C-alpha positions, 0 to 999 in steps of 0.5 A: 250254166250252158252259156256264161256271157261276159259283160264288161262292167264299163259298158252299162248300155249292154246290161239290159241286152244281156239280161234279155238274151239267151245266156244262162249266166251273166258274168259282169267283168271288173278285170280285163275289160275295165281300164284302171281309171274306170274301176269305181264307175264299173262297180257302181254300174254293176251294183246299181243293176243288181239292185233292180227288182227285175234283175233280182227276179231273173232266172239267170245266174248272176256272176261278177269277175273281180280283179286279182286278189293282189291288185289294189282294186280287190278290196273295193270290188269285194265291198261293192259286189257282195250284194243280194242277188249275186250268186257267184264271185269269179276270182282270177288267178287263184294259186293257193288254198290259203288265198281261197280261205282269205277270200272266203273270210273277207267275203263273209265280212262284206256280206254281213256289212251289206245285209246279204243273207244267202251266201255267195259262192266262189268260182275260181279261175285256173289260169296259171301253171301253179293253179293247174297243179293245185286245182284239186286243193283249191277246189276243196279249200272252202265250202264256198267254192262252187266251181272251177273255170278254165282260163286257157288264154292266160295259161297257154299264150304266155307259156308258148303252148299252142291251143291245139285240141290235144293240148286243150283236152289235156288241161280240160281233163285235169281241171275236170278231175280236180273239180270232181274230186272236190265235188264242184262243177267245171266250166270252160273258158272263152274262145277268143275268135268271135268269127270262128264258130267252128273253133268255138264248137270244137273246143266246147265239144271237148269240154262237153264230152269231159263233163263240163257244165258249159262254156264262157262266151265273149260275144252274144253270137257265141251263146246259141253255140254253147247252149246247143253243145251243152244241151242234152239231146232228146234221145239221151233224156229218153234213154236216161228216163228208161234207165231210171225206170229199169233201175227202180224195177230192178231194185224192187226185185232185189237186184243192184246191177241189171241188163238194160238193152244189152248193156250192164248198168250199175250205180255209176251209170245210174247216177249219170242217167239221174244227173242227165234228167236233173239237168234236162228238167232245168231247161 
């Protein structure tokens, strides 16, 4: 999921364009981009789109961002969006493990009511101070949690925190460590200035260096930037392939750690090489 493109649920004319684009994942939004009076119509637009055969056959990861769990819209969001073909529900402003478990239980009921046979995962937004402090607990709260997504706008702006590389790096590191502890992925949030490609690339580069799988995009022009930053370079893939081959040879000789082109390679580095090859095989 190198690139995750937000698609406003109130703009169905954009759905097919997004499906035909280069984003690895599409995140249909029922929250901020949809006015209060348009929530039900947006649900109907998204549900109808997800029910189409060509959409069900796509290789893109399909996600829906609901309204907050304490909003009057959440129950209806869950009932309408727990449908076959959806991979993840993106839950905003998560702040407690109990909240995660309640969402998971409600989602299970909605799946049963809608005939869903493949369980839908949860992508939890970390976008409040409490959510950040409890991120590892949230990530491990339920087996349905697939990943954590950072929301820097909500986390920084209301609290007077400047969006500098140093501040961003501090939060990215904390979220990645929390996700890693729970064995789930970490996805970066959106860069708000569509015209600032350099800013997008800088922030995405910080996330990529910390092991995030990709970055959210609020405009199609950001998708290519994300795909480039989070794609594994050919040289890295080649090196990873050589490391895996060397590890196999070392194992056959009864050695664990081994020297590879002047460097000591043991299990953590081997696992990294294996992960790079697995990721590269998907693109």
